[in-house]
Each structure stands twice: as structure tokens, then as C-alpha cells.
C-alpha positions in Angstrom: 110.8 -8.2 141.8 113.4 -5.6 143.4 113.1 -4.1 146.7 114.8 -0.7 146.7 115.6 1.1 150.1 114.8 4.8 150.3 116.5 7.4 152.4 113.7 8.1 154.6 113.7 4.2 155.9 110.8 3.2 153.3 111.2 0.6 150.6 110.0 0.8 146.8 108.9 -2.7 145.4 109.5 -2.6 141.7 108.2 -5.4 139.4 109.6 -6.1 135.9 109.3 -8.6 133.3 110.8 -8.9 129.7 107.7 -9.0 127.7 109.4 -9.5 124.3 109.2 -13.2 124.3 105.4 -13.1 125.3 104.7 -10.5 122.6 106.4 -12.8 119.8 104.9 -15.9 120.9 101.2 -14.0 120.6 102.3 -12.5 117.2 103.1 -16.0 115.9 100.0 -17.6 117.1 98.2 -14.8 115.6 100.1 -15.0 112.1 99.7 -18.8 112.2 96.1 -19.0 113.0 96.8 -21.3 115.7 95.2 -20.9 119.1 92.1 -22.9 118.5 91.0 -25.8 120.7 90.7 -29.3 118.8 87.0 -29.0 119.0 87.2 -25.4 117.7 84.9 -24.3 120.4 87.5 -22.2 122.4 90.1 -19.6 121.1 93.0 -18.4 122.8 92.2 -14.7 122.9 95.4 -13.2 124.3 98.7 -13.7 126.2 99.0 -10.8 128.6 102.4 -10.6 130.6 102.0 -10.9 134.4 103.3 -7.2 135.1 100.3 -6.1 132.7 97.7 -7.9 134.7 99.1 -6.8 138.2 99.4 -3.4 137.0 95.8 -3.3 135.9 94.8 -4.9 139.1 96.7 -2.3 141.2 95.3 0.6 139.3 91.7 -0.9 140.0 92.4 -1.6 143.4 91.7 -5.4 143.0 93.5 -8.5 143.6 94.1 -11.4 141.2 91.2 -13.3 142.4 88.8 -10.3 141.6 90.5 -10.0 138.5 89.8 -13.8 137.5 86.1 -13.7 138.9 84.6 -10.8 136.9 85.0 -11.6 133.0 84.7 -7.7 132.4 88.4 -7.3 133.7 89.8 -9.3 130.9 87.4 -7.6 128.4 88.8 -4.4 129.5 92.4 -5.7 128.6 91.4 -7.0 125.2 89.8 -3.6 124.3 92.7 -1.7 125.4 94.4 -0.6 122.0 97.8 -0.3 123.8 97.6 -4.1 124.5 96.5 -5.2 120.8 99.7 -6.9 119.9 99.2 -9.4 122.9 96.1 -10.8 121.2 96.3 -14.2 119.7 93.0 -15.2 118.0 91.2 -12.8 115.7 90.6 -12.4 111.9 92.8 -9.3 112.1 95.3 -9.7 114.9 94.6 -5.9 115.6 90.9 -6.4 116.0 89.7 -4.5 119.3 87.4 -6.5 121.4 84.4 -5.5 123.3 
């Protein structure tokens, strides 16, 4: 996080994250077919960087607790074609989720 002073006395708070390692991790998990629990009942759907989740929350006017409480928010991220490379489990790693 960076706090950038402004000429008018205000500040701008900027959050950034190197998402390349997360993207590579998700791609490797998708390619290898891993991401399934030992029982086979649960699947790792995606790895979204913190900055993506925080930006989503900010754009919807919700906090992280609200994001985690309502599964529709995760479904929205999974359905976003711009984020498909962060998906881990799917027959096709570029499958869109609904």
C-alpha cells in the first residue's frame, strides 16, 4: 500500500500487488489437474489476488465480510471473462462459471 500526499492536503491510498506468481500458480494447477480434495468432493475453483477481491468489494460498496457471506460475489468473479486465467479447476481452464 502506498499513501500519496496531494497538493490540496488530501492523500491517495494506492494498493498494488504482483499477481504474476498467483496467475502462474493457478495456471499450473489447472494444467496439472490438481486442486481436488483427497475425497474428491471439493475442488479448488480459482485463486484470485487480494487486489482483485478488494477492487470488486470497493466497486460494489461492500466489505470483505459481506463478500465472504454471499456466494454470489464469488460466482460473479468466476463468471468474469477477464479473470478466467485465475481459475484452477475446470475441464477447460477457460470455462466460464455461472
